[in-house]
Every structure is written in structure tokens, then in C-alpha cells.
C-alpha positions in Angstrom: 57.5 43.4 26.4 59.2 44.3 23.1 57.6 46.5 20.3 56.8 43.5 18.1 54.9 41.7 20.8 52.9 44.8 21.5 51.9 45.1 17.9 50.8 41.4 17.8 48.9 41.8 21.0 47.0 44.9 19.8 46.2 43.5 16.3 42.4 43.1 15.9 41.1 39.5 15.6 39.9 38.4 12.2 36.6 36.6 12.3 36.5 33.2 10.7 34.1 33.0 7.7 30.7 31.6 8.6 30.0 28.0 7.6 26.3 28.9 7.2 24.9 29.9 3.8 21.3 30.5 4.8 19.9 31.1 8.3 16.2 31.3 8.9 15.1 32.2 12.5 11.6 32.3 13.7 10.2 32.8 10.2 6.5 33.1 9.8 4.6 33.6 6.6 0.8 33.8 5.9 -1.5 34.6 3.0 -4.8 36.4 3.0 -6.6 38.1 5.9 -9.8 37.9 7.9 -11.7 34.8 6.9 -9.1 33.9 4.3 -6.1 34.2 6.6 -3.9 31.1 6.1 -0.7 30.7 8.1 1.8 28.7 5.9 5.1 28.9 7.7 5.2 28.7 11.5 8.3 29.6 13.5 10.7 28.1 11.0 14.3 27.7 12.2 16.7 26.2 9.7 20.3 26.6 8.6 21.8 25.6 5.3 25.5 25.0 5.3 28.0 26.1 2.8 29.0 23.3 0.5 26.0 21.2 1.1 23.0 19.9 -0.8 20.0 20.0 1.5 16.8 18.2 0.6 13.5 19.6 1.8 10.8 17.0 2.1 7.2 16.7 3.3 3.6 16.1 2.2 2.0 18.4 -0.4 0.7 21.6 1.1 3.1 21.7 4.1 4.8 24.9 3.0 8.0 23.6 1.2 7.7 25.8 -1.9 6.7 28.8 0.2 9.8 28.2 2.3 12.0 28.0 -0.8 10.5 31.3 -2.1 11.2 33.0 1.2 14.8 31.7 1.3 15.3 33.0 -2.2 13.8 36.4 -1.5 10.8 36.0 -3.8 8.3 36.2 -0.9 8.5 38.6 2.1 8.1 37.2 5.6 5.6 38.4 8.2 8.1 37.9 11.0 11.6 36.5 11.4 15.1 36.6 10.1 16.2 35.6 6.6 20.0 35.7 6.3 21.6 34.6 3.1 25.4 34.7 3.0 25.4 37.3 5.7 22.8 39.6 4.1 19.5 40.2 5.9 17.3 39.6 2.9 14.2 40.4 5.0 15.4 43.9 5.5 16.2 44.8 1.9 14.0 47.1 -0.2 12.3 45.4 -3.2 14.8 46.9 -5.7 17.8 45.7 -3.6 16.2 42.3 -3.2 15.8 42.0 -6.9 19.4 42.8 -7.5 20.5 40.4 -4.7 18.6 37.6 -6.4 20.1 38.4 -9.7 23.6 38.3 -8.2 23.3 35.4 -5.8 20.4 33.1 -6.5 19.8 30.5 -9.2 16.3 29.1 -9.7 15.2 25.7 -11.1 11.5 25.1 -11.3 9.5 21.9 -11.9 8.2 23.5 -15.1 11.2 24.3 -17.2 10.0 27.8 -18.2 12.1 27.9 -21.4 11.3 30.5 -24.0 10.2 28.5 -27.1 11.4 31.0 -29.7 15.0 31.0 -28.3 17.6 28.4 -28.8 19.1 26.5 -25.9 22.1 28.9 -25.9 19.9 31.9 -25.9 17.7 30.6 -23.1 20.7 30.1 -20.9 22.1 33.5 -21.8 19.0 35.4 -20.7 20.0 36.0 -17.0 23.4 37.3 -18.1 21.8 39.6 -20.7 19.3 40.9 -18.1 22.3 41.6 -15.8 24.0 43.7 -18.5 26.6 41.3 -19.8 27.5 42.0 -23.5 25.5 39.7 -25.8 28.3 37.8 -27.4 30.0 37.2 -24.0 26.7 36.0 -22.6 26.3 33.5 -25.4 29.8 32.3 -24.9 29.3 31.7 -21.2 25.9 30.0 -22.0 27.6 27.6 -24.4 30.2 26.7 -21.7 27.5 25.8 -19.2 25.5 23.8 -21.7 28.6 21.8 -22.5 29.1 21.2 -18.8 25.6 19.6 -18.5 26.2 17.5 -21.6 24.4 19.5 -24.2 27.4 20.6 -26.3 25.8 19.2 -29.4 22.4 20.8 -28.8 23.4 24.4 -28.5 21.3 25.7 -31.3 18.3 23.5 -30.7 14.9 25.0 -29.7 13.1 23.6 -26.7 10.6 21.7 -28.9 13.6 19.8 -30.4 14.8 18.6 -27.0 13.6 15.8 -24.8 12.2 16.5 -21.3 15.6 15.5 -19.7 17.4 17.8 -22.2 15.1 20.7 -21.4 15.7 20.2 -17.7 19.4 20.4 -18.3 19.0 23.6 -20.2 17.1 24.9 -17.2 19.9 23.8 -14.9 22.5 25.5 -17.1 20.4 28.7 -17.1 20.2 28.6 -13.3 24.0 28.1 -13.0 25.3 30.4 -15.7 25.6 33.5 -13.5 27.5 31.3 -10.9 25.0 31.9 -8.1 26.0 31.1 -4.5 22.6 29.7 -3.6 20.7 27.4 -6.0 17.1 26.6 -5.1 15.1 23.9 -6.9 11.5 23.0 -6.8 10.8 19.3 -7.7 13.5 19.3 -10.4 13.3 15.5 -11.1 9.5 15.0 -10.8 8.9 14.8 -14.5 12.0 12.7 -15.3 12.6 9.0 -15.6 14.9 7.4 -13.0 18.1 7.4 -15.2 17.7 11.1 -16.2 16.9 12.1 -12.6 20.1 10.5 -11.4 22.0 12.3 -14.2 20.5 15.6 -13.1 21.5 15.0 -9.4 25.0 14.1 -10.4 25.2 17.3 -12.3 24.1 19.3 -9.2 26.9 17.7 -7.2 29.6 17.9 -9.8 28.8 21.2 -11.6 26.9 23.3 -9.0 28.2 22.5 -5.6 31.4 24.0 -4.1 32.6 24.9 -0.6 31.2 28.5 -1.1 27.9 27.5 -2.5 24.8 25.7 -1.4 21.8 23.9 -3.0 18.3 23.4 -1.6 16.0 21.0 -3.4 12.3 20.6 -2.6 11.3 17.1 -3.6 8.9 14.2 -3.2 11.2 12.0 -5.2 12.7 9.5 -2.8 14.9 8.2 -5.6 17.2 11.2 -5.2 17.4 11.1 -1.4 20.9 9.5 -1.5 22.3 12.6 -3.1 21.5 14.9 -0.2 23.9 15.7 2.6 21.1 16.4 5.0 17.3 16.1 4.8 14.9 18.6 6.4 11.4 17.4 7.0 8.4 19.7 7.0 4.9 19.1 8.3 2.0 21.6 8.6 4.3 24.6 8.1 7.0 23.6 10.5 10.4 22.0 10.3 10.0 18.9 12.4 13.4 17.2 11.8 16.7 17.8 10.2 19.1 15.0 10.0 22.3 13.8 8.3 21.6 11.5 5.5 23.0 8.0 6.3 22.4 6.9 2.7 24.5 9.7 1.2 26.3 8.5 -2.0 30.0 9.1 -1.8 
């Protein structure tokens, strides 16, 4: 055996990057204690793949929003593993968890939570400013993302000067401006008409989704089902089914 073949044979193998963005294993979460004890998540096992838009569906009260909050590191679990892009979020201290969220997670809530005294640009820039980005650079990046979501002519408008659909797009731009790897959304189209809801979902796929990112959307809105790559169904705190979406729009 020659020297070069020995070198090749002894070289360490390089592990392929994981195709999984989020891995939840035997996750349990409850609230209260004693007479008020309420188990909300029960032995949850779920994987979210890189490059996919996963829809999380089920009846009200089944634990969808709690699961989303656990996935994003907002709520601690009682038991189980919460792995997000290879980081055991369930093992992080609160300060490290806060920093992890700032660097990796984008949030979009049903209520837009815009600051009424700030312009659209300033609202979108807030996460960057909190993270320490220079003010003018944060505004510039905010303008870029507002333009991406079709609000290039509304940069200096205040929330009260925007329609509901426009406010939702500001919220989307704010969630994406720091370029998070995981975007989690709680009923983002519930208050929108059909046309605006479709526009929002198209933005998620065109602006937010990439091979190294993932999006999880909690929804009751069956109008947006065709935009999901897979659908996870919840019932009584459990994942009861996860299946590829045969109606996926291509």
C-alpha cells in the first residue's frame, strides 16, 4: 500500500449535514399543579425538515400554540428533547436560550404586535437594533425586507395608516429581517381575506423558505393547506398523523 492510499484510508469521515431542522422527541409539557395540573403536550415526536413549510393543524385547545412555543424555546418542557438545528434548546440556560432565539428564530403572531408610534421601517428594524446592529444599518435592512414583501411605498407609514394585510406584511418582514433559520407562525392568515392570505403564503415560500431554513405554521385556515409541504395533525396534546400534502402547489 503506498503512502497516499494510507493517508486516504486514515482520513476521518466527514458527517453529512442533517436534513432535519427541528427534532422533538418524547416531549411533555404541562401547566399548573395539584388540582390545577393540566397536561398539554403528551409524548410529542415530530421532525421538521430543512427547506420545508410544515402546517400544524388541529382543533382549538389541542396544544398547537404550546408546541410552537416549545419549538421556539419560549416555553420550557417538563420532559423530552427539543433539538433545533443541532442545538439542544431544552438544555440551554435562560440567557443562552434568549440569545439563541434572537439569532435563529423569527416569530409571526396572529396579532401583529406592531408598535403604533413607530413607522413600518422602524417596526421592522427593532429586532436588529435589539441585537446591537447600528441604527442606520438596521433601517436599511428593514427597508430591503419591506420592499421584498411589497411595501416599498409604505416605508414611512405608521401602523394605523396601513390595512390589515399590509400590517401583516410588516410583521412578516420584522420576523424575517434578521434572516432566522426557523420561522414560526401562529395563525398568520386568520384575520385576512382570501386574496391577502394567498399573497402572504406566497411570500413565505418565495421570501422566507430556503434549503437551510424551515417554516412551521399553526393554522385553522384550510385555504392555505395547498402551500404546505407536509401537514402534522394534533389532537388532545398528541401528534396523531404527519403526512405529505398531495395538494401541494408547485
